[in-house]
MARBA-500163 format. One record per residue (C-alpha): chain; residue number from 0; residue in one letter; x negated, y negated, z negated. Coordinates in pm, 1 decimal. Each point is the difference from the previous one (the first is absolute). Example, Ala and Ser with C-alpha at 12.3 -4.5 7.8 and 13.67 -1.06 7.14 Angstrom:
BEGIN
("A",0,"A",(-1230.0,450.0,-780.0)) ("A",1,"S",(-137.0,-344.0,66.0)) 
***
This chain:
BEGIN
("A",0,"X",(-18272.5,-8648.9,-12370.5)) ("A",1,"X",(241.6,-224.5,190.1)) ("A",2,"X",(275.5,181.4,190.6)) ("A",3,"X",(106.2,-311.9,192.0)) ("A",4,"X",(-5.1,46.7,376.7)) ("A",5,"X",(-271.8,-224.9,147.9)) ("A",6,"X",(90.1,-222.2,296.2)) ("A",7,"X",(365.2,109.9,11.1)) ("A",8,"X",(96.7,-305.0,205.7)) ("A",9,"X",(-280.7,66.1,245.5)) ("A",10,"X",(100.3,366.1,40.9)) ("A",11,"X",(355.9,-112.0,75.9)) ("A",12,"X",(-121.1,-242.4,267.0)) ("A",13,"X",(-228.5,268.4,143.3)) ("A",14,"X",(285.6,254.0,11.5)) ("A",15,"X",(216.0,-240.3,203.1)) ("A",16,"X",(-291.6,-85.5,230.5)) ("A",17,"X",(-53.5,374.6,62.3)) ("A",18,"X",(350.6,22.6,147.6)) ("A",19,"X",(-21.5,-314.9,211.4)) ("A",20,"X",(-372.9,21.0,89.1)) ("A",21,"X",(13.1,-379.1,3.8)) ("A",22,"X",(-70.2,-250.3,-274.7)) ("A",23,"X",(238.5,-245.2,165.8)) ("A",24,"X",(291.0,246.3,9.5)) ("A",25,"X",(-77.2,116.5,-352.6)) ("A",26,"X",(10.1,-362.4,-117.1)) ("A",27,"X",(342.1,-43.9,162.1)) ("A",28,"X",(139.5,305.3,-180.4)) ("A",29,"X",(-151.2,-109.2,-330.4)) ("A",30,"X",(109.4,-363.2,44.7)) ("A",31,"X",(-352.6,-127.9,-63.7)) ("A",32,"X",(-269.3,-157.4,217.0)) ("A",33,"X",(-230.4,202.6,224.5)) ("A",34,"X",(-291.3,-135.8,-199.6)) ("A",35,"X",(148.5,140.8,-322.8)) ("A",36,"X",(18.4,348.4,151.6)) ("A",37,"X",(-355.0,-27.1,133.8)) ("A",38,"X",(-131.2,-117.2,-337.8)) ("A",39,"X",(168.4,282.9,-197.8)) ("A",40,"X",(-127.9,270.2,234.5)) ("A",41,"X",(-349.9,-151.1,-9.9)) ("A",42,"X",(10.3,12.7,-381.6)) ("A",43,"X",(107.5,363.9,17.7)) ("A",44,"X",(-282.0,85.8,241.0)) ("A",45,"X",(-252.8,-174.3,-225.8)) ("A",46,"X",(129.6,194.6,-299.6)) ("A",47,"X",(-17.9,332.4,185.2)) ("A",48,"X",(-325.8,-77.3,180.1)) ("A",49,"X",(134.6,128.1,334.0)) ("A",50,"X",(173.1,-148.2,303.4)) ("A",51,"X",(365.9,93.8,36.7)) ("A",52,"X",(68.2,-142.1,348.5)) ("A",53,"X",(-204.7,-48.2,314.5)) ("A",54,"X",(73.7,-156.3,335.5)) ("A",55,"X",(8.6,189.9,327.5)) ("A",56,"X",(34.6,-268.8,264.8)) ("A",57,"X",(306.1,-201.5,-103.7)) ("A",58,"X",(143.1,282.7,-210.9)) ("A",59,"X",(-52.1,45.1,-372.0)) ("A",60,"X",(-48.9,356.5,-117.7)) ("A",61,"X",(-53.3,183.0,-329.2)) ("A",62,"X",(-341.7,133.0,-89.7)) ("A",63,"X",(-15.4,358.0,-129.1)) ("A",64,"X",(-12.6,-137.9,-356.2)) ("A",65,"X",(292.8,-229.3,81.1)) ("A",66,"X",(200.5,296.2,135.9)) ("A",67,"X",(-67.7,203.5,-314.6)) ("A",68,"X",(99.6,-289.9,-227.0)) ("A",69,"X",(312.5,-64.7,209.7)) ("A",70,"X",(117.5,359.8,-44.7)) ("A",71,"X",(-48.6,-13.4,-377.7)) ("A",72,"X",(174.4,-337.2,-30.7)) ("A",73,"X",(292.4,117.5,211.3)) ("A",74,"X",(61.3,282.5,-247.8)) ("A",75,"X",(-53.7,-231.7,-296.8)) ("A",76,"X",(240.9,-269.6,118.4)) ("A",77,"X",(262.3,263.5,87.8)) ("A",78,"X",(-33.9,133.0,-355.7)) ("A",79,"X",(35.5,-351.1,-143.8)) ("A",80,"X",(308.0,-57.9,217.4)) ("A",81,"X",(162.5,320.1,-125.8)) ("A",82,"X",(-82.5,-97.1,-357.7)) ("A",83,"X",(160.2,-341.7,41.7)) ("A",84,"X",(308.8,151.9,162.5)) ("A",85,"X",(34.6,250.4,-284.1)) ("A",86,"X",(50.5,-275.4,-258.8)) ("A",87,"X",(171.0,-258.1,219.2)) ("A",88,"X",(350.9,-105.4,-103.7)) ("A",89,"X",(233.2,229.3,191.8)) ("A",90,"X",(327.6,-102.5,169.4)) ("A",91,"X",(331.9,108.9,-146.4)) ("A",92,"X",(27.3,295.9,238.0)) ("A",93,"X",(-174.6,326.5,-88.4)) ("A",94,"X",(-7.3,267.7,-268.3)) ("A",95,"X",(81.0,-66.8,-367.4)) ("A",96,"X",(-88.5,261.6,-262.6)) ("A",97,"X",(231.2,-1.1,-302.1)) ("A",98,"X",(-34.0,216.1,-311.0)) ("A",99,"X",(254.2,25.2,-280.4)) ("A",100,"X",(111.9,219.1,-287.1)) ("A",101,"X",(176.6,309.5,131.1)) ("A",102,"X",(335.5,-80.1,-160.4)) ("A",103,"X",(0.9,-359.3,121.7)) ("A",104,"X",(-100.1,97.1,353.8)) ("A",105,"X",(246.2,288.6,26.3)) ("A",106,"X",(302.1,-152.0,-171.7)) ("A",107,"X",(-21.2,-372.3,75.7)) ("A",108,"X",(-243.3,-84.9,279.1)) ("A",109,"X",(49.0,276.1,256.6)) ("A",110,"X",(379.7,-44.0,36.1)) ("A",111,"X",(-51.0,-371.5,74.3)) ("A",112,"X",(-319.9,3.5,205.9)) ("A",113,"X",(179.9,19.0,335.4)) ("A",114,"X",(119.7,-357.1,-58.4)) ("A",115,"X",(-358.0,-125.8,-14.9)) ("A",116,"X",(-82.2,191.7,318.9)) ("A",117,"X",(298.2,-162.6,171.1)) ("A",118,"X",(-124.9,-345.7,-99.2)) ("A",119,"X",(-367.1,65.2,78.8)) ("A",120,"X",(-24.2,254.0,279.9)) ("A",121,"X",(-360.3,-110.7,54.5)) ("A",122,"X",(-101.4,142.1,-341.0)) ("A",123,"X",(-50.8,373.4,-48.5)) ("A",124,"X",(33.9,111.2,-363.9)) ("A",125,"X",(-205.9,287.4,-138.1)) ("A",126,"X",(165.0,92.5,-327.6)) ("A",127,"X",(-164.8,200.5,-277.8)) ("A",128,"X",(136.9,110.0,-335.5)) ("A",129,"X",(-238.0,31.9,-290.9)) ("A",130,"X",(28.7,-11.5,-376.1)) ("A",131,"X",(-356.5,-134.7,-17.1)) ("A",132,"X",(-80.0,-364.7,74.7)) ("A",133,"X",(-181.8,-32.6,332.4)) ("A",134,"X",(-288.0,-246.9,43.6)) ("A",135,"X",(129.1,-280.4,222.5)) ("A",136,"X",(-355.4,-130.2,47.3)) ("A",137,"X",(-133.8,323.0,150.2)) ("A",138,"X",(175.4,-39.9,336.3)) ("A",139,"X",(187.1,330.9,-33.4)) ("A",140,"X",(327.8,-170.2,-97.5)) ("A",141,"X",(134.4,-354.0,51.2)) ("A",142,"X",(289.8,-19.2,-247.1)) ("A",143,"X",(72.4,189.3,-322.2)) ("A",144,"X",(322.9,10.6,-199.2)) ("A",145,"X",(-17.8,115.2,-360.5)) ("A",146,"X",(115.1,-84.8,-351.9)) ("A",147,"X",(-330.8,-114.9,-149.8)) ("A",148,"X",(-129.8,-351.5,-48.9)) ("A",149,"X",(-306.5,-51.7,218.7)) ("A",150,"X",(-294.2,-205.0,-132.4)) ("A",151,"X",(-238.6,62.2,291.9)) ("A",152,"X",(-180.4,-298.5,147.8)) ("A",153,"X",(102.0,-121.2,347.0)) ("A",154,"X",(335.2,178.1,-29.4)) ("A",155,"X",(345.9,-143.4,59.2)) ("A",156,"X",(264.9,161.6,-220.8)) ("A",157,"X",(368.2,-94.1,6.1)) ("A",158,"X",(287.4,131.9,-206.7)) ("A",159,"X",(227.0,181.6,241.9)) ("A",160,"X",(282.4,104.6,-229.3)) ("A",161,"X",(90.6,64.8,-361.0)) ("A",162,"X",(257.1,262.9,-91.3)) ("A",163,"X",(187.2,140.2,-297.4)) ("A",164,"X",(-63.4,363.2,-90.7)) ("A",165,"X",(345.0,150.1,-55.8)) ("A",166,"X",(154.8,340.5,-86.8)) ("A",167,"X",(152.2,162.3,310.6)) ("A",168,"X",(165.2,331.7,78.7)) ("A",169,"X",(245.4,150.3,245.1)) ("A",170,"X",(370.7,-77.3,-59.5)) ("A",171,"X",(67.3,375.3,-16.7)) ("A",172,"X",(-245.1,44.6,-287.3)) ("A",173,"X",(153.0,-292.6,-191.5)) ("A",174,"X",(345.1,162.4,23.4)) ("A",175,"X",(-118.7,354.1,-69.1)) ("A",176,"X",(-201.7,-103.0,-308.0)) ("A",177,"X",(256.0,-260.7,-112.2)) ("A",178,"X",(-263.5,-268.7,-39.0)) ("A",179,"X",(196.3,-269.0,-180.8)) ("A",180,"X",(-251.2,-131.5,-255.7)) ("A",181,"X",(-381.7,-7.8,-13.5)) ("A",182,"X",(-7.9,275.7,-262.2)) ("A",183,"X",(164.6,232.8,253.7)) ("A",184,"X",(-331.7,-1.5,186.3)) ("A",185,"X",(-145.1,236.2,-260.2)) ("A",186,"X",(187.3,283.8,170.4)) ("A",187,"X",(-156.9,-82.3,340.9)) ("A",188,"X",(-325.5,66.8,171.0)) ("A",189,"X",(-175.0,-339.3,-6.9)) ("A",190,"X",(-258.0,-81.0,264.5)) ("A",191,"X",(-280.0,-256.4,-34.0)) ("A",192,"X",(-321.9,-94.4,177.3)) ("A",193,"X",(-330.9,60.7,-173.7)) ("A",194,"X",(-46.6,-368.7,-85.4)) ("A",195,"X",(21.6,-94.2,-366.1)) ("A",196,"X",(212.3,-316.2,31.7)) ("A",197,"X",(277.3,168.3,203.4)) ("A",198,"X",(92.7,283.1,-237.2)) ("A",199,"X",(330.2,113.0,-150.1)) ("A",200,"X",(-127.2,-39.5,-356.8)) ("A",201,"X",(-46.7,-369.9,73.1)) ("A",202,"X",(347.5,-30.9,151.9)) ("A",203,"X",(166.8,166.7,-300.5)) ("A",204,"X",(-199.5,-219.3,-236.3)) ("A",205,"X",(113.8,-314.5,184.7)) ("A",206,"X",(361.9,120.7,-24.8)) ("A",207,"X",(-58.5,48.9,-376.2)) ("A",208,"X",(76.9,371.9,24.7)) ("A",209,"X",(-219.7,208.5,-233.7)) ("A",210,"X",(-161.5,305.7,156.1)) ("A",211,"X",(-215.5,293.6,-91.9)) ("A",212,"X",(-244.3,159.9,240.0)) ("A",213,"X",(219.1,308.8,34.9)) ("A",214,"X",(310.4,-212.7,68.8)) ("A",215,"X",(-112.3,-78.6,356.2)) ("A",216,"X",(-18.1,256.1,278.4)) ("A",217,"X",(-257.4,-178.5,213.8)) ("A",218,"X",(-169.6,77.5,328.9)) ("A",219,"X",(-287.4,-210.0,128.5)) ("A",220,"X",(-58.7,-66.6,368.0)) ("A",221,"X",(-303.5,-155.5,164.0)) ("A",222,"X",(193.8,-243.0,222.2)) ("A",223,"X",(324.8,-191.6,18.6)) ("A",224,"X",(66.9,179.6,327.4)) ("A",225,"X",(10.2,342.3,-170.0)) ("A",226,"X",(233.0,-120.8,-273.8)) ("A",227,"X",(241.0,-161.7,243.9)) ("A",228,"X",(17.8,317.6,208.6)) ("A",229,"X",(78.8,196.7,-316.6)) ("A",230,"X",(293.5,-218.3,-105.4)) ("A",231,"X",(135.6,-13.2,355.3)) ("A",232,"X",(19.9,377.8,-20.9)) ("A",233,"X",(196.2,-30.2,-326.5)) ("A",234,"X",(-285.3,92.9,-232.9)) ("A",235,"X",(-10.0,-222.3,-307.9)) ("A",236,"X",(-18.9,-372.8,-69.7)) ("A",237,"X",(-299.3,-204.4,111.5)) ("A",238,"X",(-146.2,-332.6,-113.0)) ("A",239,"X",(-55.9,-157.8,338.6)) ("A",240,"X",(-72.2,-342.3,157.9)) ("A",241,"X",(331.0,-142.9,119.0)) ("A",242,"X",(-133.2,-123.1,334.9)) ("A",243,"X",(-103.7,351.1,103.0)) ("A",244,"X",(358.3,129.8,-30.3)) ("A",245,"X",(200.8,-314.8,72.2)) ("A",246,"X",(141.1,146.0,321.7)) ("A",247,"X",(112.0,318.7,-177.9)) ("A",248,"X",(156.0,-208.6,-279.1)) ("A",249,"X",(189.4,-209.0,256.0)) ("A",250,"X",(119.8,313.2,180.8)) ("A",251,"X",(97.6,174.3,-322.9)) ("A",252,"X",(-221.9,303.8,54.2)) ("A",253,"X",(-187.0,-97.0,-319.7)) ("A",254,"X",(130.4,-165.5,-312.7)) ("A",255,"X",(-159.1,-229.4,-259.0)) ("A",256,"X",(126.3,194.2,-297.4)) ("A",257,"X",(-37.0,-274.9,-263.4)) ("A",258,"X",(-37.3,-377.5,50.6)) ("A",259,"X",(-325.8,-56.1,-183.9)) ("A",260,"X",(-334.1,69.7,162.0)) ("A",261,"X",(-343.6,-7.9,-155.9)) ("A",262,"X",(-125.8,-340.3,-112.9)) ("A",263,"X",(-322.9,57.3,190.1)) ("A",264,"X",(60.7,-70.7,367.2)) ("A",265,"X",(-211.9,149.6,277.4)) ("A",266,"X",(-177.0,-240.9,233.9)) ("A",267,"X",(-148.4,61.8,342.7)) ("A",268,"X",(-271.8,-214.1,154.3)) ("A",269,"X",(-128.6,-37.4,353.2)) ("A",270,"X",(-377.1,-47.6,38.8)) ("A",271,"X",(-237.8,-90.2,282.0)) ("A",272,"X",(-351.8,-135.3,46.7)) ("A",273,"X",(-11.2,-379.2,7.9)) ("A",274,"X",(-255.8,-8.6,282.0)) ("A",275,"X",(139.6,285.6,211.6)) ("A",276,"X",(-45.5,-39.7,376.0)) ("A",277,"X",(359.1,127.7,33.9)) ("A",278,"X",(144.6,-278.5,-213.4)) ("A",279,"X",(258.1,-115.7,256.7)) ("A",280,"X",(130.0,355.8,38.5)) ("A",281,"X",(-2.1,59.4,-375.5)) ("A",282,"X",(187.7,-321.1,-79.1)) ("A",283,"X",(269.3,85.9,255.2)) ("A",284,"X",(50.7,333.5,-179.0)) ("A",285,"X",(-7.3,-148.3,-351.6)) ("A",286,"X",(248.0,-273.7,96.6)) ("A",287,"X",(230.0,268.1,139.6)) ("A",288,"X",(-26.2,196.9,-326.5)) ("A",289,"X",(96.5,-307.9,-200.8)) ("A",290,"X",(297.9,-64.8,228.5)) ("A",291,"X",(115.8,359.8,-39.3)) ("A",292,"X",(-3.7,-35.5,-378.0)) ("A",293,"X",(189.3,-328.9,21.1)) ("A",294,"X",(263.5,127.0,244.1)) ("A",295,"X",(58.9,311.3,-208.1)) ("A",296,"X",(68.2,-209.3,-307.7)) ("A",297,"X",(-290.9,143.2,-195.0)) ("A",298,"X",(-194.6,-199.3,-254.2)) ("A",299,"X",(-355.1,-125.1,45.1)) ("A",300,"X",(-41.3,-136.1,-350.0)) 
***
């Protein structure tokens, strides 16, 4: 069975004529001839088998059937209008919903976000942290930032930054434990995230230092954020993305204990829906992110 609305053009003309109660005025609003309005309404009346207007002296009035149809169409066209507005391309001003990995949001994005708000006071950011990838096509979030390549259709993904993963600790720990060569790390508590490519066994192997399982006193954490907090407190040595602790390295509150990081770098990507109605707002935010990376001297490739 066909679901196409019959005589949609005629119902539109009729709806306008209901408000003006004049074919001539309706024609002026619709930018068509009076004859075109008359013809469409006549076709609609023939289809329905009832009269929709009648004349009372010089005035045109709605019949009872015309009044009933007018009320239904008013609701229908209001619903259509709201539907169109809901997917219409929005202006730059408004709310932007951004989701990112907890460590990235807490350690990199949040300390810098005020600069975006200064540049774009018309944009209100709702920021979420999640270690699960959010669906940017569902409407619940506009931008996601994570470290996974995205192969979804109709998605724009850009490399935001690429960082070394380096061994860091507090200066006090380095002095107390006399960490002068990589083998000295065997006497330390070594912290790593629960991701296979960023583990201490891999680092030792790349430094050509043989190890046994019982050589390494390891603790696993579920996020970079937890590991960084641990080493800031003087607990152990952590394999950590450089960009997340660059400020602490510059200030001297953390120390890169040995020059070589892991060969595998960590990469973060920004993602958004290609056909989002908030595209102008999203692009302003993404461009700002890219500028922040550039101005902070961090690598994008």
